[in-house]
C-alpha positions in Angstrom: 0.0 0.0 0.0 1.3 3.4 -1.0 0.3 6.8 0.5 -0.4 10.0 -1.4 -1.2 13.6 -0.3 -3.4 15.7 -2.6 -3.7 19.5 -2.3 -7.1 20.1 -3.8 -7.2 23.9 -3.3 -10.2 25.1 -5.3 -11.2 21.7 -6.7 -11.8 20.0 -3.3 -15.6 20.0 -3.5 -15.7 18.7 -7.1 -13.2 15.9 -6.5 -14.7 14.7 -3.2 -18.3 14.7 -4.5 -17.2 13.2 -7.9 -15.1 10.5 -6.3 -11.8 11.1 -8.1 -8.5 13.1 -8.3 -7.7 14.8 -11.6 -4.7 16.7 -13.0 -3.8 18.1 -16.4 -0.9 16.4 -18.2 1.2 19.6 -18.2 1.4 23.1 -16.9 -0.2 26.0 -18.8 3.1 26.6 -20.6 3.2 23.0 -21.8 6.0 21.9 -19.4 5.8 18.8 -17.4 4.9 19.0 -13.7 6.2 16.3 -11.3 3.1 16.6 -9.1 0.9 16.0 -12.1 2.9 13.0 -13.3 2.7 11.5 -9.8 -1.0 10.8 -10.5 0.0 8.2 -13.1 1.8 6.2 -10.4 -1.2 5.7 -8.1 -2.3 2.0 -7.8 -5.6 0.4 -6.8 -5.7 0.1 -3.0 -3.4 3.1 -2.3 -4.5 5.6 0.3 -5.0 9.2 -0.6 -4.9 12.0 2.0 -7.2 15.0 1.1 -5.9 18.4 2.1 -7.7 21.7 1.6 -8.0 24.9 3.5 -5.2 24.0 5.9 -6.9 20.8 7.0 -7.0 17.1 6.1 -10.7 16.7 5.6 -11.0 13.2 4.1 -9.1 10.0 3.4 -9.7 7.9 0.3 -8.8 4.6 -1.4 -7.9 4.5 -5.1 -10.2 2.0 -6.7 -8.4 1.8 -10.1 -5.3 3.0 -11.9 -5.2 6.3 -13.8 -6.9 6.8 -17.1 -6.7 9.6 -19.6 -9.7 11.9 -19.2 -10.5 15.4 -20.1 -10.9 18.2 -17.6 -14.1 17.5 -15.6 -17.0 19.7 -16.7 -18.0 20.4 -13.1 -14.8 22.3 -12.5 -16.4 25.2 -14.5 -14.5 28.4 -14.4 -12.2 27.1 -11.7 -10.3 25.0 -14.3 -9.9 27.7 -17.0 -6.2 28.0 -16.5 -5.6 24.2 -17.0 -5.1 22.3 -20.2 -8.1 20.1 -21.1 -6.1 16.9 -21.5 -5.5 15.1 -18.3 -5.5 12.0 -16.1 -8.1 10.8 -13.6 -7.9 8.3 -10.8 -11.2 7.1 -9.2 -11.1 7.4 -5.4 -13.6 6.2 -2.7 -13.6 9.0 -0.2 -14.5 8.9 3.5 -15.0 12.3 5.1 -13.5 12.9 8.6 -15.8 14.0 11.4 -13.0 16.1 12.8 -10.6 17.4 10.1 -6.9 17.3 11.1 -4.8 20.5 11.1 -1.2 19.4 10.2 0.1 22.7 11.6 -0.9 21.6 15.1 1.3 18.5 14.8 4.1 19.9 12.7 6.9 18.8 15.1 5.9 15.2 14.4 5.0 15.6 10.8 7.8 17.7 9.5 10.7 15.2 9.8 8.7 12.7 7.7 7.8 15.0 4.9 9.5 14.3 1.5 12.7 16.2 0.7 11.4 17.2 -2.7 7.8 18.0 -3.8 6.6 18.2 -0.2 2.8 18.9 0.0 3.3 21.3 2.9 6.2 23.5 4.0 8.3 22.0 6.8 9.0 25.3 8.4 5.5 26.7 8.6 3.0 23.9 7.8 1.4 25.9 5.1 0.3 24.2 1.9 2.7 24.1 -1.0 0.8 25.8 -3.7 3.0 24.3 -6.5 2.3 20.7 -5.4 -0.9 19.0 -6.4 -0.2 15.3 -5.6 2.8 14.1 -3.5 4.0 10.7 -2.6 4.4 10.4 1.2 6.1 7.6 3.2 4.3 4.8 4.9 5.7 6.2 8.2 3.9 9.5 7.6 0.8 7.8 6.4 0.7 5.7 9.6 1.4 8.8 11.7 -1.6 10.6 10.1 -3.8 7.7 10.8 -2.8 7.6 14.5 -3.5 11.3 14.8 -6.9 10.8 13.2 -8.0 7.7 15.2 -9.1 9.4 18.4 -11.9 11.3 16.7 -12.4 9.2 13.5 -11.8 5.5 14.2 -15.0 4.7 12.4 -13.9 6.5 9.3 -10.6 4.5 9.2 -12.5 1.3 9.6 -14.7 2.1 6.6 -11.5 3.0 4.7 -9.9 -0.3 5.7 -12.9 -2.2 4.4 -12.7 -0.4 1.1 -9.0 -1.1 0.8 -9.5 -4.8 1.5 -12.3 -4.8 -1.2 -10.0 -3.3 -3.8 -7.3 -5.8 -2.9 -9.6 -8.7 -3.1 -10.8 -7.5 -6.5 -7.2 -7.5 -7.7 -6.7 -11.0 -6.5 -9.9 -12.2 -8.2 -8.8 -10.6 -11.5 -5.4 -12.3 -11.2 -7.1 -15.7 -10.6 -9.3 -15.2 -13.7 -6.3 -14.1 -15.8 -4.2 -17.1 -14.8 -6.6 -19.4 -16.7 -7.2 -23.0 -15.5 -10.4 -24.9 -15.4 -13.4 -22.5 -15.8 -15.4 -24.6 -13.3 -12.5 -24.5 -10.7 -12.0 -20.7 -11.2 -15.8 -20.2 -10.7 -15.7 -22.1 -7.4 -12.7 -20.2 -6.1 -14.4 -16.8 -7.0 -17.7 -17.9 -5.5 -15.8 -18.9 -2.3 -14.9 -15.3 -1.8 -18.5 -14.6 -1.2 -19.1 -17.7 0.9 -20.9 -19.5 -1.8 -20.7 -22.7 -3.8 -18.4 -25.6 -2.9 -16.8 -23.7 -0.1 -20.1 -23.2 1.7 -20.9 -26.9 1.4 -17.5 -27.8 2.7 -17.9 -25.6 5.7 -21.3 -26.9 6.5 -19.8 -30.4 6.7 -17.6 -29.2 9.5 -19.6 -26.4 11.2 -23.4 -26.7 11.6 -24.3 -23.6 13.5 -23.1 -20.1 14.5 -20.9 -20.4 17.5 -22.1 -17.2 19.2 -25.9 -17.1 18.3 -26.5 -20.9 18.1 -28.5 -20.4 14.9 -28.6 -23.5 12.7 -30.9 -22.4 9.9 -28.7 -22.2 6.9 -30.5 -19.3 5.2 -29.5 -17.0 8.1 -25.8 -18.0 8.2 -22.7 -16.8 6.3 -19.8 -19.1 5.3 -16.9 -17.0 6.5 -13.2 -17.7 5.9 -11.0 -18.0 9.0 -7.8 -17.2 7.0 -8.9 -14.4 4.6 -9.7 -15.5 1.1 -7.3 -13.0 -0.5 -4.2 -14.4 1.3 -5.2 -18.0 1.1 -4.0 -20.5 -1.5 -6.7 -21.9 -3.9 -6.8 -25.1 -1.8 -7.3 -23.1 1.4 -10.0 -21.0 -0.3 -12.2 -24.1 -0.7 -11.2 -25.9 2.5 -14.1 -26.4 4.8 -11.8 -26.3 7.8 -10.9 -22.8 6.8 -14.4 -21.6 7.5 -17.1 -20.9 10.1 -20.9 -20.6 9.7 -21.7 -17.3 11.3 -24.7 -15.0 11.7 -24.1 -12.0 9.5 -23.4 -9.6 12.4 -21.0 -12.1 13.9 -19.3 -12.6 10.5 -18.7 -8.8 10.4 -17.0 -8.9 13.8 -14.9 -12.0 13.0 -13.9 -10.9 9.5 -12.7 -7.4 10.7 -10.8 -8.8 13.6 -13.0 -7.5 16.4 -13.3 -11.1 17.8 -11.5 -14.3 17.5 -11.4 -17.8 19.1 -8.8 -19.7 21.1 -8.2 -23.3 20.0 -10.4 -24.5 22.8 -13.3 -22.4 21.5 -13.1 -19.6 24.1 -14.2 -16.2 22.7 -11.6 -13.5 22.4 -12.6 -9.8 22.1 -10.4 -7.1 20.7 -11.3 -4.0 22.8 -14.0 -2.3 24.8 -15.8 -1.1 21.7 -16.2 -4.7 20.4 -17.2 -5.8 23.9 -19.9 -3.2 24.2 -21.2 -4.2 20.7 -21.4 -7.8 21.8 -23.4 -6.8 24.9 -25.7 -4.6 22.8 -26.4 -7.5 20.4 -26.9 -9.9 23.3 -23.9 -12.1 22.3 -21.5 -14.0 24.5 -18.5 -12.0 25.5 -14.8 -12.6 26.2 -14.0 -15.8 28.0 -17.2 -17.7 27.1 -16.4 -21.2 25.9 -17.8 -22.6 22.7 -16.9 -26.1 21.3 -13.2 -26.9 20.8 -11.9 -26.7 17.2 -10.3 -29.5 15.2 -6.6 -29.6 14.6 -7.0 -28.4 11.0 -9.2 -25.5 12.1 -6.6 -24.5 14.8 -4.0 -24.0 12.1 -6.2 -21.4 10.4 -7.2 -19.9 13.7 -3.6 -19.3 14.6 -3.3 -17.2 11.4 -6.5 -15.3 12.3 -5.3 -14.5 15.9 -1.8 -13.3 14.7 -2.7 -11.4 11.5 -6.4 -10.4 11.7 -7.5 -10.2 15.4 -7.0 -6.6 16.6 -5.2 -5.7 13.4 -7.1 -6.6 10.2 -4.4 -7.9 7.8 -3.0 -5.5 5.3 -3.5 -7.3 2.0 
């Protein structure tokens, strides 16, 4: 995952509402601009930091690579000074409830800013008007996330889900492009959604939701223990790599808010997850369900290490 910082300036509203970032291919004088060329390096799943008016107001995930596209019509007179030929990257934005002012954290941010083409000035924290899109380091990206978390943890969770979705889309496309038996490819792709052969294989191992006790199949989701995107094709269809869960329990397990010990004891990530379990009337931390098989324990070890409390970065 790469991190990018976009200085929208006067195009903030258009790009956020439109779900994209756009730049001309060159300056008005026809010369290349590094912060415009940077847009062509953005990849699906990358995180984009949205900065306008001295504040970071949104975070986004690029959902595709760049494509050539003319200047957006909704720019109106704002874009009169730019060449009509340009590049566009679609972005799924998530607005922050409490925008972050980099100036208030400049002592921590400044040392991590890029030496060239910095989006803000290290000395003052003011936006660099000559920079549209800048590559920033994973260290700075993670720092910004930590600064945002106290007020906007929910926004980051939505962003993380979108990033995982984009990553899984890329894996699915790679599987399809690799060829192989059409029937086998179809079953692997359907397994991503808890369908087909994978669901039947899981039902042969798990008959009910471990937290709700529901056994009626129409109300249960076949959920991978080791995430589909980082499993092998064999693991993607393995019934021991799955649990039958009620939809709301599937959400908690898939995102790493809960997990299980090998003996079936419920593990809960934090007080927020614990409060949610109480609100939903579900068993909490320390409650014992049935022990898992040896094969299931192998997958659960991965879940506890890579997903529980820290949804895996795909």
